[in-house]
C-alpha positions as CSV (number, residue, x, y, z in Angstrom):
1,X,-33.3,72.6,-20.0
2,X,-30.8,73.4,-17.2
3,X,-32.6,71.0,-15.0
4,X,-32.5,68.1,-17.4
5,X,-28.8,68.8,-18.0
6,X,-28.0,68.8,-14.3
7,X,-29.9,65.4,-13.7
8,X,-28.0,64.0,-16.7
9,X,-24.6,65.0,-15.1
10,X,-25.7,63.5,-11.7
11,X,-26.5,60.3,-13.5
12,X,-23.3,60.0,-15.3
13,X,-21.5,60.8,-12.2
14,X,-23.3,57.8,-10.3
15,X,-22.4,55.4,-12.9
16,X,-18.7,56.4,-13.0
17,X,-18.5,56.1,-9.2
18,X,-20.2,52.6,-9.4
19,X,-17.5,51.6,-12.0
20,X,-14.5,52.7,-10.0
21,X,-16.0,51.2,-6.7
22,X,-14.9,47.8,-5.4
23,X,-16.4,44.6,-7.2
24,X,-19.0,42.4,-5.5
25,X,-17.3,39.2,-4.6
26,X,-20.4,37.4,-4.8
27,X,-21.0,38.3,-8.4
28,X,-19.8,36.2,-11.2
29,X,-16.4,36.8,-12.8
30,X,-12.7,36.4,-11.9
31,X,-12.8,38.0,-8.6
32,X,-15.6,35.7,-7.3
33,X,-13.8,32.6,-8.7
34,X,-10.5,33.7,-7.0
35,X,-12.2,34.2,-3.7
36,X,-14.0,30.8,-4.0
37,X,-10.4,29.1,-4.5
38,X,-8.9,31.1,-1.6
39,X,-11.7,29.8,0.5
40,X,-11.1,26.1,-0.5
41,X,-7.5,26.5,0.0
42,X,-8.1,27.8,3.5
43,X,-10.3,25.2,4.3
44,X,-7.9,22.5,3.1
45,X,-5.4,23.5,5.8
46,X,-7.2,21.5,8.4
47,X,-5.1,18.4,7.4
48,X,-2.4,18.0,4.9
49,X,-1.0,14.4,4.1
50,X,1.8,13.4,1.7
51,X,1.0,9.9,0.7
52,X,3.7,7.1,-0.5
53,X,3.3,8.1,-4.0
54,X,4.6,11.6,-3.2
55,X,1.1,13.1,-3.7
56,X,-0.1,16.0,-1.4
57,X,-3.7,15.6,-0.2
58,X,-5.6,18.5,1.5
59,X,-8.7,17.8,3.8
60,X,-11.2,20.7,4.5
61,X,-12.4,18.6,7.6
62,X,-11.3,15.7,9.5
63,X,-12.2,12.4,7.5
64,X,-14.4,10.1,9.4
65,X,-15.7,7.6,6.8
66,X,-12.8,5.6,5.7
67,X,-12.5,2.8,3.0
68,X,-9.3,0.7,2.8
69,X,-8.5,-1.5,-0.3
70,X,-5.9,-3.6,1.3
71,X,-5.8,-5.6,4.4
72,X,-2.5,-4.2,5.6
73,X,-4.1,-0.5,5.6
74,X,-7.2,-1.9,7.2
75,X,-5.2,-3.6,9.9
76,X,-3.2,-0.6,10.8
77,X,-6.2,1.6,11.0
78,X,-7.8,-0.6,13.6
79,X,-4.4,-1.0,15.5
80,X,-4.4,2.8,15.7
81,X,-8.0,2.8,17.3
82,X,-9.8,3.8,14.1
83,X,-12.4,1.9,11.9
84,X,-13.4,1.6,8.3
85,X,-16.9,1.5,6.5
86,X,-15.6,-0.3,3.6
87,X,-12.8,-2.9,3.1
88,X,-11.1,-5.3,0.6
89,X,-13.4,-8.3,-0.3
90,X,-12.2,-11.2,1.9
91,X,-9.5,-13.3,0.4
92,X,-7.2,-16.2,1.6
93,X,-5.6,-13.9,4.1
94,X,-8.9,-13.5,5.9
95,X,-10.1,-10.5,7.9
96,X,-8.2,-9.2,11.0
97,X,-9.4,-7.9,13.4
98,X,-12.9,-9.4,13.7
99,X,-14.5,-6.0,14.2
100,X,-13.7,-5.3,10.6
101,X,-16.0,-7.9,9.3
102,X,-19.0,-5.7,9.6
103,X,-17.5,-3.3,7.1
104,X,-18.8,-3.5,3.5
105,X,-16.7,-5.5,0.9
106,X,-15.9,-3.2,-2.0
107,X,-13.6,-5.5,-4.2
108,X,-9.8,-5.5,-4.3
109,X,-7.0,-3.4,-5.6
110,X,-7.4,-5.2,-9.0
111,X,-11.2,-5.2,-9.2
112,X,-12.9,-2.1,-7.6
113,X,-16.5,-2.0,-7.1
114,X,-17.1,1.7,-7.8
115,X,-20.8,1.6,-7.3
116,X,-20.4,0.0,-3.9
117,X,-17.6,2.4,-2.8
118,X,-19.8,5.3,-4.0
119,X,-22.8,4.1,-2.0
120,X,-20.8,4.4,1.2
121,X,-20.0,8.0,0.6
122,X,-16.5,7.9,2.0
123,X,-14.5,10.9,3.1
124,X,-11.2,9.2,2.1
125,X,-10.1,5.9,0.4
126,X,-6.9,4.4,1.2
127,X,-5.4,2.6,-1.8
128,X,-2.3,0.7,-3.2
129,X,0.3,3.1,-4.7
130,X,1.4,0.2,-7.0
131,X,-2.1,-0.9,-8.1
132,X,-4.4,2.1,-7.9
133,X,-2.6,5.2,-9.1
134,X,-4.6,4.9,-12.3
135,X,-7.9,4.7,-10.4
136,X,-7.3,8.0,-8.4
137,X,-9.5,10.2,-11.0
138,X,-12.3,7.7,-10.9
139,X,-12.2,7.4,-7.1
140,X,-12.0,11.2,-6.6
141,X,-14.8,11.5,-9.1
142,X,-17.2,10.1,-6.5
143,X,-16.2,12.9,-4.1
144,X,-13.6,11.2,-1.9
145,X,-10.0,12.0,-1.2
146,X,-7.6,9.3,-2.0
147,X,-4.3,8.4,-0.1
148,X,-1.9,5.8,-1.7
149,X,0.3,3.6,0.5
150,X,2.5,0.6,0.0
151,X,5.6,-1.0,1.3
152,X,8.7,-2.8,-0.2
153,X,10.6,-2.8,3.1
154,X,9.9,-3.0,6.7
155,X,11.1,0.6,7.0
156,X,8.2,1.5,4.6
157,X,5.6,-0.2,6.8
158,X,6.6,2.0,9.5
159,X,6.1,5.0,7.2
160,X,2.7,3.6,6.0
161,X,1.7,3.6,9.8
162,X,2.6,7.3,10.2
163,X,0.7,8.3,7.2
164,X,-2.5,6.6,8.7
165,X,-1.9,7.9,12.0
166,X,-1.9,11.3,10.6
167,X,-5.1,10.6,8.8
168,X,-6.8,9.4,12.2
169,X,-5.2,12.1,14.4
170,X,-3.3,9.4,16.4
171,X,0.4,8.5,17.3
172,X,2.2,5.6,15.5
173,X,5.1,5.5,18.0
174,X,3.9,2.3,19.9
175,X,3.4,0.4,16.5
176,X,6.8,1.5,15.3
177,X,8.6,0.6,18.6
178,X,6.9,-3.0,18.3
179,X,8.6,-3.5,14.9
180,X,11.9,-1.9,16.0
181,X,11.9,-4.3,19.1
182,X,11.1,-7.4,16.9
183,X,13.9,-6.6,14.3
184,X,16.5,-6.2,17.1
185,X,15.3,-9.3,18.8
186,X,15.5,-11.5,15.6
187,X,18.7,-9.9,14.7
188,X,20.3,-10.9,18.0
189,X,19.0,-14.5,17.8
190,X,20.1,-15.0,14.2
191,X,23.5,-13.7,14.6
192,X,25.9,-16.1,12.7
193,X,23.3,-17.9,10.8
194,X,23.3,-17.7,7.1
195,X,20.9,-20.0,5.2
196,X,21.1,-19.8,1.3
197,X,17.4,-19.1,0.3
198,X,15.3,-18.4,-2.9
199,X,12.0,-16.6,-2.5
200,X,9.7,-17.3,-5.4
201,X,6.4,-15.3,-6.1
202,X,4.0,-17.5,-7.8
203,X,1.2,-16.5,-9.7
204,X,-1.0,-18.2,-12.3
205,X,1.2,-18.6,-15.4
206,X,4.3,-17.0,-13.9
207,X,7.0,-17.3,-11.3
208,X,9.4,-14.6,-10.2
209,X,12.4,-14.4,-7.8
210,X,12.0,-11.9,-4.8
211,X,14.9,-9.5,-4.7
212,X,16.2,-7.7,-1.7
213,X,14.5,-4.5,-2.5
214,X,11.2,-6.3,-2.1
215,X,9.4,-6.6,1.3
216,X,9.8,-10.4,1.4
217,X,13.3,-10.0,0.4
218,X,13.9,-7.5,3.3
219,X,12.1,-9.8,5.7
220,X,14.4,-12.7,4.5
221,X,17.7,-10.8,5.0
222,X,16.6,-9.4,8.5
223,X,15.6,-13.1,9.6
224,X,19.3,-14.2,8.8
225,X,18.8,-15.7,5.3
226,X,20.9,-15.0,2.2
227,X,19.0,-14.3,-0.9
228,X,20.6,-16.2,-3.7
229,X,18.9,-14.0,-6.2
230,X,20.3,-10.7,-4.9
231,X,22.3,-10.0,-8.0
232,X,19.5,-10.7,-10.5
233,X,18.0,-8.0,-12.5
234,X,14.6,-6.8,-11.7
235,X,11.9,-7.0,-14.5
236,X,10.5,-3.8,-16.2
237,X,7.8,-2.2,-14.3
238,X,8.3,-4.7,-11.4
239,X,11.9,-4.0,-10.2
240,X,11.4,-5.8,-6.9
241,X,11.2,-9.1,-8.7
242,X,13.3,-10.8,-11.3
243,X,12.7,-13.6,-13.8
244,X,13.9,-16.9,-12.7
245,X,17.4,-17.7,-13.9
246,X,17.8,-21.5,-13.4
247,X,21.5,-21.6,-14.1
248,X,22.3,-19.0,-11.7
249,X,20.0,-20.6,-9.0
250,X,21.6,-24.1,-9.6
251,X,25.1,-22.4,-9.3
252,X,24.1,-20.7,-6.1
253,X,22.5,-23.9,-4.7
254,X,19.7,-22.7,-2.3
255,X,19.3,-24.7,0.8
256,X,15.5,-23.8,1.0
257,X,13.0,-22.4,-1.6
258,X,10.0,-20.4,-0.3
259,X,7.0,-20.0,-2.4
260,X,4.7,-17.0,-2.0
261,X,1.4,-17.5,-3.9
262,X,-0.4,-14.4,-5.2
263,X,-3.8,-14.6,-6.8
264,X,-5.6,-17.4,-8.6
265,X,-6.1,-20.9,-7.0
266,X,-3.4,-21.3,-4.4
267,X,-3.5,-25.0,-4.1
268,X,-3.3,-25.3,-7.9
269,X,-0.4,-22.9,-8.0
270,X,1.4,-24.9,-5.4
271,X,0.8,-28.2,-7.1
272,X,2.0,-26.9,-10.4
273,X,5.3,-25.4,-8.9
274,X,6.1,-28.6,-7.0
275,X,5.5,-30.8,-10.0
276,X,7.8,-28.5,-12.1
277,X,10.5,-28.6,-9.6
278,X,10.6,-32.2,-9.0
279,X,10.5,-33.1,-12.7
280,X,13.1,-30.8,-13.7
281,X,16.7,-32.2,-13.5
282,X,18.3,-28.7,-12.7
283,X,16.0,-28.1,-9.8
284,X,16.6,-31.6,-8.6
285,X,20.3,-30.9,-8.5
286,X,19.7,-28.2,-5.6
287,X,20.1,-28.9,-1.9
288,X,16.6,-27.4,-1.3
289,X,14.9,-29.9,-3.6
290,X,17.1,-32.9,-2.6
291,X,16.1,-32.3,1.0
292,X,12.6,-31.4,0.2
293,X,13.0,-28.0,1.7
294,X,10.2,-26.3,-0.3
295,X,8.1,-24.0,1.9
296,X,4.9,-22.5,1.1
297,X,4.7,-19.3,3.0
298,X,1.2,-18.3,4.5
299,X,-0.7,-15.9,2.3
300,X,-1.5,-13.5,5.2
301,X,2.1,-12.9,6.0
302,X,3.8,-12.9,2.5
303,X,3.2,-12.1,-1.0
304,X,1.4,-8.9,0.0
305,X,2.1,-6.4,2.7
306,X,1.2,-7.9,6.1
307,X,1.0,-4.5,7.9
308,X,1.1,-4.9,11.5
309,X,1.6,-8.6,11.1
310,X,5.1,-7.9,10.1
311,X,6.4,-9.1,13.4
312,X,4.8,-12.4,12.9
313,X,6.2,-12.5,9.5
314,X,9.7,-12.0,10.8
315,X,9.1,-14.9,13.5
316,X,7.8,-17.2,10.8
317,X,10.8,-16.7,8.4
318,X,13.4,-17.1,11.2
319,X,11.7,-20.2,12.3
320,X,11.8,-21.7,9.0
321,X,15.4,-20.7,8.4
322,X,16.3,-22.4,11.6
323,X,14.7,-25.5,10.6
324,X,17.0,-25.7,7.7
325,X,20.1,-24.9,9.6
326,X,19.7,-27.8,12.2
């Protein structure tokens, strides 16, 4: 009887010791979950990027397989010495550099091919902060990180370059210097010139005036132009652009009208726009229409972010303004 009692006490003691001892971190329960989260957090410290939508993205390893959904991001990636496995489906702006032609087309910011994107097993997808914020959950659902970029000014293109340089482990200093040098050069060349201009973003069924807080508006002012729509009120959810106010436009009398075409059939949009202007008495009273100074800007430089082509966009705009001021 004493022997049985003794053995029972020993067994009870062992149970109590086990209960009071440290928990197995590999067992199921809160401790295991906490340890797993700490491990993920530690791994994420390899690379941390704050994108242009203000989101913080952590990488547990250096990203190697990159998809870009805009030509601007793609161009910057290659200019920094990187490459992509997937890119925007080719549009009127073409593909530059030619090395990117071998990358798989995955749709565009308005029409993503999620199946094609998933098949490329990307580590990271670089998308538009304006167009693709809503798509982040779906893109992350295929196992990729998402970085959002975009630019409404030349300064923001420089920021875009820095973010992509961080992603690649590169230095964007040379690309930024190239932009700064071009801006300074254009400023010196255009000193004293002031051409009144109207920038119109034309899309199927609608036209908007570009404001100074848009990328094209910034390019116009840095190239020596005066934006006659600078005091227009931006439309809701599209604050860089305003509805056309014909009365105010006539009053400000632009010397040149620039048309940027976005989406749809470009030639069809251009023809419809030219027809409207020439048949409208108000438009016909402006200096721009009287002198036939209606310029359709190239799609690869205007209407969408040109990325590293921003220096070409500045040269193009300055040259067009100089043609008017002769």
